[in-house]
Structure formats: C-alpha cells, structure tokens
N, C-alpha and C positions, 0 to 999 in steps of 0.2 A: 422109793418111792414109784409109783405108776402113773401114766398119765395116758388119758383117752381124750381123744379129739375130734372133733367132726363138725360139720357146717351144712347148710341148707340156704337156696335161695326163695323165698318166698314173694309171690304176688303181691304186697302189700305195702304200706307205707309205715317207717320205720315207727314211729309214733305208735299206731296201731297194735303193731304186734309185739312191741314191747309192755304196751296195756295189757293185752291180751294175756301174756306170759306174766305177769305180775299177779293173777287171779288163781288162786288154789283151785277154785273150780273148773275153770280151763285148762289145769294143768292134768287134774283128774281124768277130764272129758278126752283128752290126747293120749293119754297113758294105755299100755298095752292091759286088759280085762285080767290075763292071767296073773298080773303084778298085785293086783289085789291092793291098790293103792287106796287107804283110809287116811283122812286129813282128821287127826285127834285134837289138836289146839293151832288155830291158824287165824292169822286176821282176814277179811276181806281182801286185801291188795298186800302185798309186799309194799316194808319201806324200810328203811336203815335201823338196824340195829333187832325189828320185830325178830319173834323166834317163832318156828313152824313147827309142830309135833306132827308125825305121823307113824304109820304103819304099814308094810309092803310085805309081802310074801317072797324069801327069796331061798332057794335051795329048799324047799319042802318047808320050811320055818316062819312064822309071822316075826317077825322084826320090827323094832321101836327104833326112830330115829328123833332126833330134835336137830334141826338146824337154824342157823343164826345168819341173818343177812346182814355182812361186813360191811359191803359197799354197795352204794345206790346212788347210779348217775343216769337220770333218765332222760333221753332213752336210749343212752348208747350200753350201759354195761350195770347187772347185778350179782352180785357175789353173794350164796350161799355154802357156810362151813358148819361141818358137822360141830355140835356141842357133846352131844350123847347119843351113845348106839355102838353099835359091835365093833367098826373099826378105829384105827388109833387114827387115823386123818381122813378127810374128804372136804374137798374143796373144790367147788363148781364154779366157773365164771361163766355167764349169759352175756355173749357179747352181739352188739347190733348196729348194722353198718347200712346206711342206704346206698341205693345203685340209684345210679343216674337214670336207668328204666322205670324208676318208681318202685321197683322192688326191694327187697330187704336183704340182705346177709344175716343168718346167724348162726354162730360160733360158739359152740359149745367146749370148754376145755374143763376136764375133770381130774383134780391130781388126787392120788389116793395111797394109803396103807393098806392092805388085807388083813386079817386079824392074825392073830397067834394063836395057839395052841389047837385043840381039837376042831374048834369052828373054822380055825384055818386051812383045815382039810378040805373042807364042806365050800367055804369060801376065798378060794385060790385067786392069784391075780388074773390067771387066764380066765377063768369060770366069770368073774367079775366082768373084766372086757368083754368076753362073749357075750354076758348078758346086757352090758350098756350100747353093744353094737345092734342086738336085737330089736331093744326098747329104743333107740334113737331112730332106728328105722321105721318102726311104728309111728313115732312121736312125728317125726317130717311128713310122712305120709298123710297123717291126721291134720296136720298143717296145709298141707299143699290143698288136701277136699275142702278144709274152713275157709281157706283164702284162696279160690281158684282164679283171680284175676279178672280183666275185662274179656271176656269173649266175642263182643260186639264187634271186633275187625274179621272174622272169619266166618 
C-alpha cells in the first residue's frame, strides 16, 4: 500500500474551510482543469455515509469512481473511501486543524493500491504519486487564491 501526504496552511477559519471543502462544486472549482473532473451523482454537501460518483481523466482514459464518506467529524475531519473504481484501495483523509493565527492547516493523507493487470502498467504507484503531487499543488494554489486572508495590515 502506498501513502501520499501533503499539507497547507490557509488564512481562513477552520469552519469556513471545512464547509468549503465538503461542497463538490467547490472541489471542482479548485481541481486542475486537465483532470476533467465531472460529478455524476453527488449531494450538495458531504455528510457521513453519502456516496459521490464522479469521472476524471487519468492517463488519457476517462475513469469513473464512487466514494463513500465513511467518517465525518465537522469541522475536524472527513474520510472518503473508494467503493467502485479501477483501484483496489483508495482512502482519503482530510484533516483540518485551527492555528492560533486564525489560519487553518489542512492535511491530506491518501492510502492507495495501484491496479493490477494492463491498467496497472499505466496507473503505476509512481505515476499516481506524481499525479497527486501535481494535483494538490494546483489545489493549494487555488485555495490560497480563494482565501487570501486579511491584507489590510500591509
């Protein structure tokens, strides 16, 4: 099993960021355009037990996935797990921690297993990790642009 971890500090209260990131419309807005993210079936807001069906373009192929929110502790944590898709395992934990400055630390931990067979040749662990690195870099930049903080002191 492979693990990908990343974190970023955003200048916004933890409740505001948590609320922003449990809305699929916002996830689409901060995702790289080349990912081609399209939600097929989803609630307006995530909650414990809800299912999210979506498609993305990966390695030149459009793949469909279904995730279930298996843990929901507002505004600290939510966990989404793959229940249908090309990978044997995908568990994404979103951790939110308030920082004394009024900012929020967001830490994402993704545990996954690459697929086997022919698709595994295209979706290797290294390629998935590289894609995650690029995708989260983009996402973090978009979050920083969406929540620029209070610049009135400059």
